[in-house]
N, C-alpha and C positions, 0 to 999 in steps of 0.2 A: 505493498497501499504506499503512498508518494505521502507524504508531509508536504503538507503547504503553510506549515506556519509553526515561529517559536512556541504559540503556546499551547501547542499539539503532544509539544516533548512533556510538558511538567521543569518544567520554568519556573522557579521565582516569582515573583508579581513584580520584585523591584529586575529584576535584569529583562525582563520585560520592558520597563519603561526605559529601560536605556535601552536594547534594542530599537525599542520604536524609536528617540533620540536621536541614533543614528540614522533610523530611514530602510535596518534590517527585517527584511523583512521576510524571504522567505529559504531556511533554513536551505545547503551544499549537501546534496549527498554524504561523505565524509560529516559529515552533522545531523543528519534525522540518527544514523546507524550509528553513532559513536555514542548520544547524547546520552537516550535513558542508558545503554546497558548502562552508562560513567558512571548517572544516580539510583543504578541499583547498587551500586558502587563493584563492580567487576575490575577486574584488573584487564588490562586492551594492548594489545599488540597491530598500531595501525600501520598501515603499510600502503605511504601518499605523500604526494608530492608538495611542494606550496606552491600558491593560489587554488590549495581546494577547500579554501580554510576553515585548516586543521587547526590553524589559534586558536579561532571561535567553540570548537570542536573540543578541546581539551580547559581554553579557560572557565569559559562556559556552569558545565560540571559544577567544577572545582569552586568555586563562588558560589554552585549555590548549597551543592553541602558542606564549607565548612558558614555559613550560615546557620544551614541546620543544626551540626551541631553546636553552638550559641556555646566558644571555646573562646579565654583565653590565652595569646598567647604568651611564652614570660622569656624575660629580658637572655637574648640569644638564644630561642629555642625556636626555630619559625615552625605551623603547624603545617606547612605545607614548601616543599619544597620542586624548584625548575628549574634542568640544564640545560641551556644550547650549547653551541658550541666557540657562537661569535659573538662578540661587543654588539652588533647591528642587531643580528635577533633576539640576543639577550632585553634591548629598549625599544625592539617594536613589537616584544608579549607584554613586556611591562607598561607598553601604549594601553594595549587591546584592554589589561585589567583595570589598570583606570575609565575607560573606553565603554567596561562591559557589572565595572560594578561603582561605579558613578555617584549609585545614588545606598550604596553599600560601605559597613564601616572598617570600608581592613586598609588593614595597613601591611604596607607594599618596601619587600626592598629593592634596589639593584643590586650585583657583589660581581663586580669583574674588571679587568688588567688592566692598563695604559691609562689608567685614572689612580689618582689618591689611594689611599687604602683608609683615611679616618674620617672622611665622612659615609665613610659601608659598615666600618666599626659602630659608629655613633648610633644608626638606625639603629642596627644589632643588638646594641643594650637595652635600647630606647620597648622594645618586642615590635617583630613583626609577624604577622600571618601567613605572609606568603613571600620566601624568597627567591629573589630571577638570577642564576649567577651561571659565568661560563666557569668550569673545573678545574682550570689553570691557578687563581684565584682564591674561588672558596678553598677548596685541600690548603693553601696558605692557612686563608685566615682559623682554618679551624684548627689548625696544627697551632698556630699561637694563643693556640684558646679562646675564640671570640665568636665558633659559631660551637652550637652544641646540639644538634642533627637529633638526639636522641626520645624527642617528642614531635616528631615529625609523623604523620599518616598521611600523604600525602605522595610522593611524585613519582615528576615527570620526565621522561627524555625524552629533548627533542629534537631530529635529525640526526639521529646514531649513528648515520655510516658516514658524516660526514667529523662526527670525534671521534670516528673512524681514520680518517683522511686526514684528520691533520692529530694524532698521535696519543686522544684523549684516554678512550680503553677503565688502559691501568687506572688513571685519575677518577676514570668514572667509576669502576668493582671500589676500588679503595673509598670512594661517597656513600657507595650505596650500600657498604658494611657498614658502616659507623649508622643506621637509619634502624629501625624497631622494624622485629618481622612484622606485626599487627598495619599494614600499610595497605594504602590501591596503589598499584603501578601503574602506570599507563608510559612505554613508547611507542616513539614514532621515528619511520628512516621510509628514507622514500625507495632506494634498494635495501637486501640481504643477502648483503653476502655474509659468508661462513662466523667469522667471529665476531661479527654484531646477531646472527642467529641463535650463536655458544649463549650470547651477556642473554638472551632475551630468557633461553631456560634459565637462568642460573636468578635472574629473577622477579620475572614475573611467577603468576599463581593461577595454573587452568585459566592462562586465560581464552580473552574470545580478538577472534582481528578483523579485522572489516580495511578491506585493501578496495584502491582505488584508481583504477587504469589508467600507463601513462596519458595513451592514448586518450585520451576521453578527457582530461587537463588543455594542452595545450594544441595540441603538435598539429592535432584536425583544423580549429580554427585560424590557427597562424598560417600566412603566406611565405613558404622561405627557399629560396630562390639562391643563389652561386652562381659569381663570377670567378667565372677564372683564366689568370695575369699572372704575367711573373709577380715574385716579393717587393721589388723595388718599385710597378707603380702604385702600390697598395694604398701609396698614403698621395697620391693628389685621386687616383679614383674619388676617395674618401671626400674628399676636402667639396669632388666635385655632383656627389652624394647628398653631403649635407649645407649644397645649396643652392639644392633643389625644393619645391615646393612641399611642404607634405611633413618634411623632418622635423616635426614642431618638439617633441621628448624625444635620446636618444640616443642611452647606451651601448658602446663598442664595449667590444672585449677583449684581454688581449692575452699572452699566456704567460708573462711574466710583470714582477712588478715594474720592470725599467724598460721595455718595453711598452709600460702605460703611459706610463711620465715620457717618452720620446713624444707618443701622439698627439697628447696634451702641449708640449715644447710646436711640436707640427703645426697645429689648427689654428695655435694661435698668435702663427706667421701671418694666417689667414685670417684672423682675424676675428675667427668662432669661438666664443666664448664657453669654456673648459671645466671640468674638474679629474679629480683623478683620482681613485680607493684601491688600496691598498695595503698589506702588512704593516708596508718600513710607514706609514700617515702613521702621526699622534692619533687618540684616540679623539680628541678635541677637536682635527682637523677632518680625518674621518666624517665627525657627525659634522661638521661644517659643509663637505663635502655635497649629504645627502639632502643635505636642509638646503642648500644655496639652490638644486636639484629640484628639487619636489617643492620649492617658490618660485622657480623659473628663472633667479635669477641666469643660473646655468643653460643652456640647451643641451648641453653633451655633459654627459655621465659616462670617463674611461675608467675602467674595472679591470681586475681580475679577476679571477672564479672564486674570492671571495662575497662577492654581489652577487652569483651564479645565483640561489642560493638564501629564504628567508627575508630576501630585499624589497617592501610589498610599497610601490610606489604609483600614485595611481596612475594610469595618460601617458604612458610608455607609446609610444610610435610606434617606433620603430629597435629592432635589435640589431645591432651588425656583427658579426664577426668579425675584426681584424684578424683573425690569428685562429684555427679550427683545434681546439680543441682534438687532445690526444685520448682521453677517456671521454666514448662519445653520450654518455650519463650525462655529463656535463652540457655536451649542448643543451642534449632536454631542460636544464637547469637553468639552461643562458637563456633561450627562446622566449618561456616565463613568464621571462619579467614582462613582454612582452601582453595583451590577450588576455586580462586579466579579466575576471568578476566575467565573465562571458564576454566581452569586451574582440573583435576583431584587431589582426595583429599583423604588425612585418615584419620579417626575419630574412637578412641578407650577408650572408654569409664570402671572404674572402675563399679560394682556395688556388696557391701556388704549386708550382710538378710538388714540391716537398711533403707536400699538406695531404694526398690525394688518395693513399689509406688512409690518411686519416675522419675524409668524408666519404670513404666505401665501407668506413665502421657506424659512420651516419646513420648515413642510407639502412645497416644492414639489420640496428635499432630499430632506425623506427618505421622499418617496411614498406617505404613510400622513396623517390630520387624527389632531391632537389629540384625548380624551376632554373634551367640554365639563362644563364641573362650572356645575349654575346652569346659566340662563335664556343662549342666547343673539343676544349686543347686536341691540340692533335695527338692521335694516338690513341685517344680515353677510350674506355671502352662506354660507350650508346648506349642503347637499346630505346626501341618505341616508345619505351612510356617512361622517356625523357625528354619534356618538355620546354623548346624555347620562346618565348615571352620580350619584345624590344620594351627594354629598361624607360622610356619616357611613358609610358603605359601601364603603373600601377593597379593593378588593383586593392579598389575597398577591403579595400579589406576590415516514580517512581511516583514512578510513586512516594507516599505518608509512610508504604514498607521499606524502608532502601534500604538493603543486606550489604552488612559491613563484609568485607572475604577476612578476616581471619584466620589469617595457619599460622601452624605449627611448623616452627625447624624443621620436623625430618622427612617432612612433608614434601620439601620446596623439592628441586629438581636440580642438584651441585652439578 
């Protein structure tokens, strides 16, 4: 049965008011499936990418359950912990909690690196209901005695596969080992590599699985094109594209931090306002770049894959892959920055001779050929399904009897 309203999911009146304030009317598929399970106290394994509405899928029931429990957080002892791999994602989740919890008296704190720890320590000392954190800084504060997770009844891991990629899995295991056995645990991941599947078996108790297929998220809604060209010609082609009508808010992806900075310099020479976003930037510089891009002060954001997941920016008209990723799944995450909330979008990829193998892997993953703009490269393995099109003619693109899942340590799967 299709769920057409948030009220039908059993959320509290305060949450429904906040959703109405934000003009959120119809649950996404993952919200419709996950929220009733989480209100019922189940553990959850969610396989879904960004752009599916998964942040609301775990934030809304968490706020509902915390309000229903009506407990008070102790000093340094949060009631719920949300772990995310990047600072940007932590801040985005925190913003969502503020939006959905605006009619509640929920205290939250953000713990992440790149900024001073004193304000974070002070917030924890006052007591918080929800702690949103990156693993490295949280473990550091735990080792200093500033955080005690022994009373946390809710644990949410977001972007678990990204945590694996960034080397955080060991930190995650150390953190989860300090939480009580009696808790509700959620794990979300866009992909399910073996190490993430192993972690899920370790920390989840009889979980329900909710999976949203990648192709239903973004790929089929995005006009995907590829330009075959020499590496030396990419700079000129990028400037030509950005000078064309319709390129109003554009994210350009590079593989390296140095490459991102270099593209920003190129664009500045062509009088194109652009900001770089990558891991070598300070947190304040990264947040400033995002704020400028969101506010329209910068038309172009040039980023490494740090921005390919978890950054929800409205009205991105185009994604340009200046360099193709060498991991095909990263392509799907990148282009998912456009076509948000059901809108259409355009993704344009530059492919030089050294990147053709990456293009083949991407097309195999998404089970389609990208539309070729201009000429096929000499000796390319074209097929009848490859479509050419003139670049000057773009397409427009709870019940009240909620069950708490208490578990015994001997029941856990090690």
